[in-house]
C-alpha positions as CSV (number, residue, x, y, z in Angstrom):
1,S,-5.0,101.7,-12.9
2,P,-6.5,98.4,-14.0
3,T,-5.0,98.8,-17.4
4,H,-1.5,99.3,-16.1
5,R,-2.0,96.4,-13.9
6,R,-3.4,94.1,-16.7
7,H,0.0,95.4,-18.7
8,I,2.0,94.3,-15.9
9,A,0.5,90.9,-15.5
10,D,0.7,90.3,-19.3
11,T,4.3,91.2,-19.5
12,S,5.3,89.4,-16.2
13,P,7.9,86.7,-17.0
14,T,5.4,84.1,-15.1
15,H,2.8,85.2,-17.5
16,R,5.2,85.0,-20.3
17,R,6.4,81.7,-19.5
18,H,2.9,80.3,-19.1
19,I,2.0,81.6,-22.7
20,A,4.9,79.8,-24.0
21,D,4.2,76.6,-22.2
22,T,0.5,76.6,-23.6
23,S,1.1,77.9,-27.0
24,P,0.2,75.2,-29.8
25,T,3.8,75.7,-31.5
26,H,5.6,75.1,-27.9
27,R,3.4,72.2,-27.3
28,R,4.2,70.7,-30.7
29,H,7.7,71.0,-30.1
30,I,7.5,69.5,-26.8
31,A,5.7,66.4,-28.6
32,D,8.1,66.4,-31.3
33,T,11.2,66.5,-29.0
34,S,10.0,64.0,-26.1
35,P,11.8,60.7,-26.2
36,T,8.8,58.6,-26.7
37,H,7.5,60.5,-29.6
38,R,11.3,60.5,-31.3
39,R,10.8,56.7,-30.7
40,H,7.6,56.3,-32.3
41,I,9.0,58.5,-35.1
42,A,12.0,56.4,-35.4
43,D,9.7,53.0,-35.5
44,T,7.1,54.5,-38.1
45,S,9.6,56.5,-40.3
46,K,10.3,53.4,-42.5
47,D,6.7,52.5,-42.8
48,D,5.6,56.2,-43.3
49,A,8.1,56.3,-46.2
50,D,6.6,53.1,-47.9
51,N,3.1,54.6,-47.0
52,R,3.8,57.8,-48.3
53,M,5.1,56.4,-51.6
54,A,2.2,54.3,-52.1
55,K,-0.1,57.2,-51.4
56,F,1.7,59.5,-53.8
57,A,1.7,57.1,-56.5
58,S,-1.8,56.4,-56.1
59,C,-2.8,60.0,-55.7
60,Q,-0.8,60.7,-58.7
61,K,-2.6,58.1,-60.9
62,A,-5.7,59.3,-59.8
63,H,-4.8,62.8,-60.4
64,F,-3.7,62.1,-63.7
65,E,-6.9,60.0,-64.3
66,C,-9.1,63.1,-63.4
67,A,-7.1,65.6,-65.5
68,T,-7.4,63.2,-68.4
69,A,-11.1,63.1,-68.0
70,L,-11.3,66.7,-67.6
71,T,-9.5,67.7,-71.0
72,S,-10.7,64.7,-73.0
73,P,-13.2,65.9,-75.9
74,T,-15.7,63.4,-75.0
75,Q,-16.2,65.1,-71.7
76,I,-16.8,68.9,-72.9
């Protein structure tokens, strides 16, 4: 029957491998573990750490200023 044939196709090893190969998680895993990507991570991790700290500091400052503005009596 067509339903049974579709079930067989959906559960065949080839089909399951195809699903695995094309799933976003799998593709992300491949990207994360490729030598080029790992080298890129290594090259940018120090810069990223510095950037993240700078962004975090500015975000924290903005958040504090926003929270202060929202809770100050003059704004209510």
